[in-house]
N, C-alpha and C positions, 0 to 999 in steps of 0.2 A: 503493500499500498504505500502511495506516497504521501510524503509529509507537506506541509504550508511551506513558505521560504521564508527562510529564518537571515541570511543574508541580503543586503541591501542587492537588489536586481540592476542599480544604477550603472549604466555602461553596456550593460550586457545587450548581447543582439539578439532579437525575437523574432517570430513568427505569429503574426494575430491573424485570430481568423475570426472576421466580420457580421457578426448578427443582428447588428443595428448601426446601417448604414447610414452616411450624411442624407439627413430630411427624413429620415424615419420617426415613425408614433413607436414610443414606448405600448409593449405590449397589457400594460397593466392601465397606464397611463396616457389615456389617448391624448389629454392637451401639451402633453411634452412632446416636443420633437428635436431631435438627436442633431445639433448643428457642428458635429466633428462625427466623423467613423468610430465606430465603438464595437470592441470585442472582446475575445478571450486570448487568452495564450495556450492552449492544449499542451498538457504534459507539466506545466505548473499549478498545482493545488495552492488554490486561498485559505484562508482561515474559514471560509464559510461552506466549505467542504467541495465548492464549484470551484472549475478553471478560472486562473488568474482574468479577471478586467483591465480593459487596458484602452485607451483612451489612445487617438491615432490625430497627432497635430501637422499642419501643414499640408494636408491636399485637401483637394476642393473640390474631390468628384466623389461620388459612391462608390466603395470598395467591397470586393469580396475579401480579399487578403491583403498583407502587409506586410512586410518583412524591414524592420528597423531596430532601433536601439532605444532602449529606456532612458529618458531623460530625468525622468522624477518619478517619485512616488505620491499620489494623496491619500493621507492618512486622515481617517473618520476617528473622530474621539467618540463619539453618539452610535457608533456601528462596528462590527468585527471587520468589514472588509476594507480594503484597500484598492486603490486604481493607479495602474503603472501608466503614465506617460512615456508614448512612444511615439519617435518620427524619425526622420531618413537622418542617416548615419552625416555625421558633420552639423547637423541642424543643430541650434540650441532655440528655447524660447526661457523667457525671466518668468519668476515668481509668480509676476501682475498677468504675464500675457497666458500663462496657465491657467489662472485663475479665471481669468475673463472666459477664456475658450470652454471653458469645463462646468463654469457658473449655473448653465441652463439645467443640471443635474444636481451638481455638488451646493448650492444652494440651499439644498434642504438639509443638509449636515455640517455640522461643528468640524471643520478640517484643517489642517496645516500642510505644509508642501515640503516636501525631501526631494532637494537639488542634490 
């Protein structure tokens, strides 16, 4: 059985399977529209027992999958989940840019961003 991630994944290259492409609606909250591509990293178990969730930044079209580098981790103080922030190799976003681009979903949580 796989264990949840313990070490920081920042800098790691990962493949994200997109199950909520840019512009799609949340399956349980239809008023929430995904402003970035969002999916999971298969093979990395998160604290909630599911595959590790990931936001993909820097892409302006809906995707099916994406290979990139983890540049940040969004930690939720009021939830067990963390979200990885993935973008193209060599691309960087500031903490403020990450916050702005993920706020459509993260505004419901008390978060801090590890860079």
